[in-house]
C-alpha positions in Angstrom: -21.4 26.0 -15.6 -25.0 25.4 -14.5 -25.2 22.1 -16.5 -21.9 20.9 -15.0 -22.4 18.1 -12.5 -22.7 18.2 -8.7 -19.7 16.2 -7.3 -20.3 14.0 -4.3 -17.7 11.9 -2.5 -17.6 9.5 0.5 -15.4 6.9 2.0 -17.6 4.3 0.4 -21.2 3.6 -0.6 -22.8 5.3 2.5 -22.9 8.7 0.9 -25.4 7.4 -1.7 -28.0 8.1 1.1 -27.0 11.8 0.6 -27.1 11.4 -3.2 -30.7 10.1 -3.0 -31.8 13.2 -1.1 -30.1 15.5 -3.5 -31.4 13.7 -6.5 -35.0 13.8 -5.0 -34.8 17.5 -4.4 -32.9 18.4 -7.6 -33.9 15.8 -10.2 -32.6 17.9 -13.1 -29.1 18.2 -11.8 -26.3 16.0 -13.2 -24.3 14.2 -10.6 -21.0 12.3 -10.2 -20.6 10.1 -7.1 -17.2 8.9 -6.0 -16.9 6.1 -3.5 -13.5 5.5 -2.0 -14.4 2.1 -0.6 -10.9 0.8 -0.8 -10.0 3.2 2.0 -13.2 2.8 4.1 -13.7 3.6 6.8 -12.2 7.1 7.2 -13.2 7.2 10.8 -10.3 5.1 12.0 -7.6 7.1 10.2 -5.6 10.1 11.3 -6.4 13.7 10.2 -3.5 14.0 7.8 -4.5 10.8 6.0 -8.2 12.0 5.8 -7.1 15.3 4.4 -4.9 13.6 1.7 -7.7 11.2 0.7 -10.2 14.2 0.5 -7.8 16.1 -1.7 -7.5 13.1 -4.0 -11.3 12.7 -4.2 -11.7 16.5 -4.8 -9.1 16.6 -7.6 -10.8 13.7 -9.4 -14.2 15.5 -9.2 -12.7 18.7 -10.4 -11.2 16.8 -13.4 -14.8 16.0 -14.2 -15.7 19.7 -14.2 -18.0 19.5 -11.1 -19.5 22.9 -10.2 -19.9 22.1 -6.5 -18.7 19.3 -4.2 -20.7 17.7 -1.4 -18.4 16.0 1.1 -20.9 13.2 1.9 -18.8 11.9 4.8 -19.1 13.1 8.4 -15.5 12.3 9.2 -14.1 14.0 6.0 -16.3 17.0 6.7 -15.3 17.4 10.4 -11.6 17.0 9.6 -11.1 18.6 6.2 -13.9 21.0 5.2 -12.1 24.2 6.3 -9.0 23.1 4.4 -10.9 22.3 1.2 -12.8 25.6 1.3 -9.5 27.5 1.8 -7.7 25.6 -1.0 -10.3 25.4 -3.8 -12.5 28.1 -5.4 -15.7 26.1 -5.9 -18.3 25.8 -3.1 -18.2 22.8 -0.7 -21.1 21.4 1.2 -20.2 19.6 4.4 -22.0 17.2 6.7 -22.0 16.9 10.5 -24.3 15.0 12.9 -27.6 16.7 13.5 -27.0 17.3 17.2 -28.8 20.7 17.3 -32.4 19.5 16.4 -32.0 16.5 18.8 -30.8 18.6 21.6 -33.5 21.2 21.2 -36.4 18.7 20.9 -35.5 16.1 23.5 -38.0 15.6 26.3 -36.0 13.1 28.3 -32.8 15.3 28.2 -30.9 12.4 26.8 -29.9 11.8 23.2 -27.7 9.2 21.5 -25.1 9.7 18.8 -23.9 6.9 16.7 -20.8 8.0 14.7 -17.3 7.0 13.7 -14.3 7.7 16.0 -13.0 10.2 13.5 -16.2 12.3 13.8 -16.6 11.9 17.6 -13.0 13.0 18.2 -13.0 16.0 15.8 -12.9 19.7 16.9 -16.0 20.5 14.9 -18.1 17.8 16.7 -16.8 19.0 20.1 -17.7 22.6 19.3 -21.2 21.7 18.1 -21.8 19.5 21.1 -20.6 22.3 23.5 -22.9 24.9 21.9 -26.1 22.8 21.6 -25.9 19.9 24.0 -24.0 21.1 27.1 -27.1 20.9 29.3 -28.3 17.4 28.3 -27.0 13.9 28.6 -25.3 12.8 25.4 -24.4 9.1 24.9 -21.8 8.8 22.3 -21.1 5.5 20.6 -18.3 4.7 18.2 -19.9 2.6 15.5 -16.8 0.5 15.0 -17.3 -2.3 12.4 -20.6 -1.0 11.0 -19.1 0.6 7.8 -17.0 -2.4 7.2 -20.1 -4.7 7.3 -22.0 -2.4 4.9 -19.1 -2.1 2.5 -18.8 -5.9 2.4 -22.5 -6.4 1.6 -23.6 -7.5 5.1 -26.1 -4.8 5.9 -28.9 -7.1 7.0 -26.7 -9.8 8.6 -27.0 -11.3 12.0 -23.6 -9.9 12.8 -24.9 -6.4 12.1 -27.9 -6.8 14.3 -25.8 -8.2 17.2 -23.4 -5.2 16.8 -26.2 -2.7 16.9 -27.9 -4.3 19.9 -24.6 -3.9 21.8 -24.2 -0.3 20.7 -27.8 0.7 21.5 -28.0 -0.9 24.9 -26.4 2.0 26.9 -28.5 4.5 25.0 -31.8 2.6 25.8 -30.7 2.3 29.4 -30.2 6.1 29.5 -33.7 6.7 28.2 -32.8 8.6 25.0 -35.6 9.9 22.9 -33.5 10.9 19.9 -30.8 8.9 18.1 -28.5 11.0 15.8 -26.8 9.1 13.0 -23.4 10.6 12.5 -22.2 8.7 9.4 -23.8 8.7 5.9 -23.6 4.9 5.9 -26.0 4.7 8.8 -29.3 5.7 7.3 -29.3 2.3 5.6 -29.5 0.9 9.1 -32.8 2.6 9.9 -35.1 -0.4 9.3 -33.0 -2.4 11.8 -32.8 0.4 14.2 -36.6 0.9 14.2 -36.8 -2.8 15.1 -34.3 -2.6 18.0 -35.2 0.8 19.5 -38.2 1.7 21.8 -41.1 3.1 19.8 -40.7 6.6 21.2 -37.1 7.1 20.0 -36.8 9.3 16.9 -34.0 8.8 14.4 -32.3 11.9 12.8 -29.9 12.0 9.9 -28.6 14.9 7.9 -29.7 13.9 4.4 -32.6 16.3 3.8 -30.8 19.2 5.4 -27.8 18.6 3.1 -29.9 18.5 0.0 -31.6 21.8 1.0 -28.3 23.4 1.7 -27.0 22.2 -1.7 -29.9 23.8 -3.5 -29.5 27.1 -1.5 -25.8 27.3 -2.4 -26.5 26.5 -6.1 -29.1 29.3 -6.1 -26.8 31.7 -4.4 -24.1 31.2 -7.0 -26.5 31.0 -10.0 -25.5 27.4 -10.6 -28.9 25.7 -10.7 -29.5 23.6 -13.8 -32.7 25.0 -15.2 -32.9 22.8 -18.3 -35.6 20.1 -18.5 -33.4 17.4 -20.1 -32.9 14.1 -18.2 -30.1 14.2 -15.7 -27.0 12.1 -16.0 -25.9 10.4 -12.8 -22.6 8.5 -12.9 -21.2 6.5 -10.0 -17.6 5.5 -9.6 -16.1 3.1 -7.0 -12.8 1.5 -6.2 -14.7 -1.2 -4.4 -17.3 -3.8 -5.5 -19.9 -2.1 -7.8 -22.5 -4.8 -7.0 -22.6 -3.6 -3.4 -23.3 0.0 -4.5 -25.9 -1.3 -7.0 -27.7 -3.1 -4.2 -28.2 0.2 -2.3 -29.4 2.2 -5.3 -33.1 1.7 -6.2 -32.8 2.6 -9.8 -30.7 1.2 -12.6 -27.4 3.1 -12.1 -24.4 3.7 -14.3 -21.7 2.3 -11.9 -18.1 2.0 -13.0 -15.1 0.5 -11.3 -12.4 3.0 -11.0 -8.8 2.1 -9.9 -7.9 5.1 -7.8 
């Protein structure tokens, strides 16, 4: 089992930001990444639809003998992680916006959260916000349109910059000092966000924490791959493989999959 791959799925190419953190921390681990770009974004869909899509993705990764599955999608995590853990016997790693560190470290008592509607309206997000951010000002922004632009290869377009300016304006007006990225597509926006935000605003995403948690769970279940052989990393997408390739820094084995 230890040499079996880590399975990772997302509503598209955004979760490759999580894959990079996992691969950096665990370079010996084999991985399989599944991008359901055809159905992106999940954030605009109802809970039942998100659950059904997550089941489909999980079943595919299980057919590839994955030993653990990382749900590299905030919307899928917040809407389906409890169901997946109750239904399947392998470990699942979920992702949610890093509200806690932002809320604990803010000096201006104002933080911004950029996420999809599916994440912002979820019970898990509401619970986390209530626990950690009830005494500070939280400016929530639905990032409508961002995922679609990234999935269509328009990451650094003028359209993207205009959209981000619109979304960031209320946060800047509220004097936020932390911006929490609540979608795994959004770390690819960091170069643009740094350009648009005041210098004192810190940007937080969940990538490193997810990688550390993945390692901890693998250790707990004695599933770490301790061999020194080169890892195999396979990427599957039902979207445009060229868009995924543009986000991966190394030459990647990317296959189109009609699913």
